[in-house]
C-alpha positions as CSV (number, residue, x, y, z in Angstrom):
1,M,33.5,18.5,41.6
2,A,31.9,17.5,44.9
3,L,28.5,17.5,43.3
4,V,29.6,15.1,40.6
5,D,31.1,12.7,43.2
6,L,27.9,12.9,45.3
7,T,25.8,12.1,42.2
8,K,28.1,9.1,41.4
9,Q,27.8,7.8,44.9
10,L,24.0,8.1,44.9
11,A,23.8,6.3,41.6
12,K,26.1,3.4,42.8
13,E,23.9,3.0,45.9
14,A,20.7,3.0,43.9
15,L,22.0,0.5,41.4
16,G,23.5,-1.7,44.1
17,N,20.2,-2.0,45.8
18,Q,18.4,-2.8,42.5
19,V,21.0,-5.5,41.7
20,K,20.6,-7.1,45.1
21,E,16.8,-7.1,44.6
22,I,17.1,-8.8,41.2
23,L,19.5,-11.4,42.5
24,D,17.3,-12.2,45.5
25,P,15.4,-15.4,44.4
26,E,12.3,-14.6,46.5
27,K,11.9,-11.1,45.1
28,A,12.7,-12.4,41.6
29,A,10.0,-15.0,41.8
30,A,7.4,-12.5,43.1
31,A,8.2,-10.1,40.3
32,L,7.6,-12.7,37.5
33,P,3.9,-13.4,36.7
34,E,3.1,-17.1,37.2
35,K,2.0,-18.9,34.1
36,M,-1.2,-20.4,35.5
37,H,-1.8,-22.5,32.4
38,A,1.6,-24.1,32.8
39,V,1.1,-24.9,36.4
40,I,-2.3,-26.6,35.8
41,L,-1.0,-28.6,32.9
42,G,2.1,-29.6,34.8
43,Q,0.0,-30.9,37.6
44,I,-2.2,-33.0,35.3
45,Q,0.9,-34.3,33.5
46,A,2.6,-35.2,36.8
47,M,-0.6,-37.1,38.0
48,Q,-0.7,-39.0,34.7
49,K,3.0,-39.9,34.9
50,A,2.5,-41.4,38.4
51,L,-0.2,-43.8,37.4
52,K,0.1,-47.5,37.5
53,E,-0.9,-49.8,34.5
54,D,-4.3,-50.4,35.9
55,Q,-5.1,-46.8,36.6
56,E,-6.2,-43.8,34.6
57,L,-6.7,-40.1,35.4
58,V,-10.2,-38.9,34.9
59,V,-10.4,-35.2,34.5
60,L,-13.9,-33.7,34.9
61,L,-15.3,-30.2,34.3
62,N,-18.5,-29.2,36.0
63,G,-20.4,-26.5,34.2
64,A,-23.8,-25.2,33.2
65,A,-24.1,-28.1,30.7
66,G,-23.4,-30.7,33.3
67,T,-20.3,-32.7,33.9
68,I,-17.9,-33.3,31.1
69,R,-15.1,-35.8,31.0
70,V,-12.2,-34.0,29.5
71,L,-10.2,-36.0,26.9
72,E,-8.1,-33.1,25.5
73,I,-6.9,-29.7,26.6
74,Y,-5.8,-27.3,23.9
75,V,-4.1,-24.1,24.9
76,P,-4.4,-21.5,22.1
77,S,-3.0,-18.8,24.4
78,P,-1.8,-18.7,28.0
79,Q,-5.1,-17.2,29.0
80,V,-7.5,-19.7,27.3
81,F,-8.2,-23.4,27.6
82,V,-10.3,-25.3,25.0
83,L,-11.5,-28.5,26.7
84,T,-12.8,-31.3,24.6
85,G,-14.6,-34.3,26.0
86,V,-17.9,-36.1,26.4
87,D,-20.9,-35.3,28.5
88,G,-23.1,-37.8,30.4
89,E,-25.0,-38.7,27.2
90,K,-21.7,-39.4,25.3
91,N,-22.0,-36.2,23.2
92,V,-18.7,-34.7,22.1
93,T,-18.5,-31.3,23.9
94,R,-16.1,-28.5,23.7
95,V,-15.8,-25.8,26.4
96,I,-13.8,-22.6,25.9
97,S,-12.7,-21.2,29.2
98,P,-10.4,-18.6,30.7
99,V,-7.6,-20.4,32.5
100,E,-8.0,-18.5,35.8
101,S,-11.7,-19.6,36.2
102,T,-11.3,-23.2,35.0
103,Q,-11.8,-25.7,37.8
104,L,-11.0,-29.3,37.0
105,V,-11.6,-32.3,39.2
106,C,-9.0,-35.1,38.8
107,K,-9.7,-38.6,39.9
108,V,-7.5,-41.7,39.8
109,M,-9.6,-44.6,38.8
110,K,-9.0,-48.4,38.3
111,V,-9.3,-49.8,34.8
112,A,-8.3,-53.1,33.2
113,A,-4.6,-53.2,32.5
114,G,-3.8,-51.6,29.1
115,Q,-7.3,-49.9,28.9
116,A,-6.3,-46.5,30.4
117,T,-7.1,-43.3,28.5
118,K,-4.8,-40.4,28.8
119,V,-5.8,-36.8,28.7
120,G,-4.2,-35.2,25.6
121,I,-2.5,-31.9,26.1
122,V,-1.8,-29.7,23.1
123,V,0.3,-26.6,23.6
124,P,1.4,-24.7,20.4
125,K,5.0,-23.5,20.4
126,G,5.5,-20.2,22.1
127,T,2.6,-20.7,24.5
């Protein structure tokens, strides 16, 4: 009977430590993978929300094809961005890029009131 009691005690201690780790917010946050696409999109949305009437957020992507002004970000999966915009010659350009290697430059620029263009963000349900 002593072996059974010892086993129960060890199980309680092991489970108790696991429950404490799960309830610890710092350890819980470290255990969850960060959804990088959501963080990036959240930052862009927050910058757009903070703009005044005579300002717009210009999002640029520098790549092999030159600089592209991003007008729409489509997220077909949490790992992929499809960026649509225009290049320096006003050609419609689409770039498909892994989220973790996408580097966007965001600039707040002055425009005539009511002339601001917003970056469209399209995230399908479940993404």
